[in-house]
C-alpha angles and dihedrals in degrees: 000000000000091000091053090049092049092051091051092046090050091048092051092046092049091049091053092045091051089069104092095215095046088048093053093049102039108023100099139022117280112251133206088246092059097040114011096191097039098105095048088061103029116061100174108042116189136167141167093275093053091048091048091051090051090052095049102037099042116042092198103032091115100046092171133025091243091063090054089048091052091058092050090047091048090053092052094044091050090053093048092046094052098040130054121245092251094062127095089234092060090046090050090054092051092047093045091053091050091050092045093051090052093051093042093051090050094050100036110029090150092056107058115199114213132168 
């Protein structure tokens, strides 16, 4: 079961990463050089690379689909918290979450993700 989950998680992550804009915004950890005040505001940083590492290094890191969804949601919420609604970054977070929910619901209809 875990292997099936991991394949689906990887597929969803790859689909999100294939969007050029999502990839630019979320591909790597935010650094102090990019956003000097980021870590005073954001206490749980997360990005595509970190999620990918968790998938490849730990075969059972995401024991349930909801745990994977929480990391994606955390990434989007961090972006929205740090950026204002009029920025492309904020809009990317909103769009990514919409796309993620669509993919997640297709792959895991029996594991509803609600916030």
